[in-house]
C-alpha positions in Angstrom: 176.1 -4.9 -274.9 178.3 -4.4 -277.9 179.1 -7.2 -280.4 182.9 -7.4 -280.3 183.8 -10.7 -281.8 185.2 -9.2 -285.0 187.3 -6.6 -283.2 188.7 -9.2 -280.7 189.5 -11.5 -283.6 191.2 -8.8 -285.6 193.2 -7.7 -282.5 194.1 -11.2 -281.7 195.3 -11.9 -285.3 197.3 -8.7 -285.3 198.8 -9.6 -281.9 199.7 -13.1 -283.3 201.5 -11.5 -286.2 203.5 -9.3 -283.9 204.2 -12.2 -281.5 205.4 -14.4 -284.4 208.0 -11.8 -285.2 209.3 -11.4 -281.7 208.9 -14.8 -280.0 208.2 -18.4 -281.0 204.9 -19.8 -279.8 204.7 -23.5 -279.0 201.7 -24.8 -281.0 202.3 -28.4 -280.2 199.6 -28.3 -277.4 196.9 -26.0 -278.6 194.8 -26.9 -275.5 197.0 -24.4 -273.6 195.9 -21.5 -275.8 192.7 -19.5 -275.4 190.7 -18.2 -278.3 189.3 -14.7 -278.0 185.8 -16.0 -278.9 186.0 -18.3 -275.8 186.2 -15.1 -273.6 183.4 -13.2 -275.2 180.5 -12.5 -272.8 182.2 -14.5 -270.0 181.5 -13.6 -266.5 183.7 -11.5 -264.1 183.7 -12.9 -260.6 185.0 -11.3 -257.4 186.8 -13.6 -255.1 186.1 -11.2 -252.2 186.7 -7.6 -251.3 190.0 -6.4 -250.0 192.3 -9.2 -251.1 195.9 -7.9 -251.4 197.5 -8.2 -254.8 200.4 -10.3 -253.4 197.9 -12.8 -252.1 195.7 -12.8 -255.3 198.5 -13.1 -257.9 200.2 -16.3 -258.7 197.2 -18.6 -257.9 195.8 -20.9 -260.5 192.1 -21.3 -260.5 190.6 -24.3 -262.2 186.9 -24.1 -261.5 184.3 -21.4 -260.6 183.7 -21.3 -256.8 180.0 -20.9 -255.8 181.2 -18.5 -253.1 182.4 -16.0 -255.7 180.2 -13.0 -256.5 179.2 -12.6 -260.2 180.0 -8.9 -260.7 180.0 -8.3 -264.4 180.7 -9.6 -267.9 183.7 -9.5 -270.3 183.1 -6.8 -272.9 186.5 -6.7 -274.6 190.2 -7.4 -274.3 192.6 -4.5 -274.6 196.0 -4.9 -276.3 198.9 -2.4 -276.1 200.6 -1.2 -279.3 203.0 -4.2 -279.1 200.1 -6.7 -279.2 200.5 -7.7 -275.5 197.3 -8.1 -273.5 197.0 -5.0 -271.4 193.6 -5.5 -269.7 190.0 -6.6 -269.7 187.0 -4.3 -270.2 184.4 -5.4 -267.8 180.7 -4.4 -267.9 179.7 -3.8 -264.3 176.4 -3.2 -262.7 173.0 -2.6 -264.3 170.4 -5.0 -265.6 169.9 -5.9 -269.2 172.5 -3.2 -270.2 170.5 -0.5 -268.3 172.7 1.4 -265.8 175.8 -0.6 -266.6 179.2 0.8 -267.2 182.5 -0.4 -268.6 185.7 -0.3 -266.6 189.2 -1.4 -267.4 190.8 -4.1 -265.3 194.6 -4.4 -265.9 195.6 -7.9 -266.7 197.6 -8.1 -263.4 194.2 -7.7 -261.6 192.5 -10.7 -263.1 192.9 -14.5 -263.4 191.5 -16.6 -266.1 189.2 -19.4 -264.9 188.0 -22.2 -267.3 184.3 -23.1 -267.3 182.8 -26.5 -268.0 181.3 -25.4 -271.3 184.7 -24.6 -272.9 184.4 -20.9 -272.2 186.4 -18.8 -269.8 185.6 -16.3 -267.1 187.8 -13.9 -265.2 188.3 -13.6 -261.5 189.3 -10.3 -259.8 190.1 -9.4 -256.2 187.9 -6.2 -256.4 184.4 -6.1 -255.0 181.5 -4.9 -257.0 181.5 -1.6 -255.0 185.2 -1.1 -255.8 184.6 -1.9 -259.5 181.7 0.6 -259.6 184.0 3.3 -258.2 186.6 2.8 -261.0 186.6 5.3 -263.9 184.3 4.4 -266.8 186.0 3.7 -270.1 184.3 4.2 -273.5 
């Protein structure tokens, strides 16, 4: 697994500078903001295979459900050239980094879920098999 805290922080700070120029951010309630370091090494869960995007999107998840499958780990966050979050790089499969691969999940395909320890995980509608069939990203 790659150590990515520095790159996430640099990208986040760069995105913040771009955002500050284009739109005002309400900092009066910082509890609604998520630090990149709170996402590092978080889990990726699958709600179940075959959920339609229209059913998955728009739902707010507040806790980890024990019925969800733990399918991977957050490796990195991808931003576009405008500083907007584009997607999540997920490490899928393998054991102790042997046989694992990284895939890109567009931000529209994941939901952020808070954990009890102040960290965050992501939830996707894709099964582990579907994730394993996605193209690898380096």
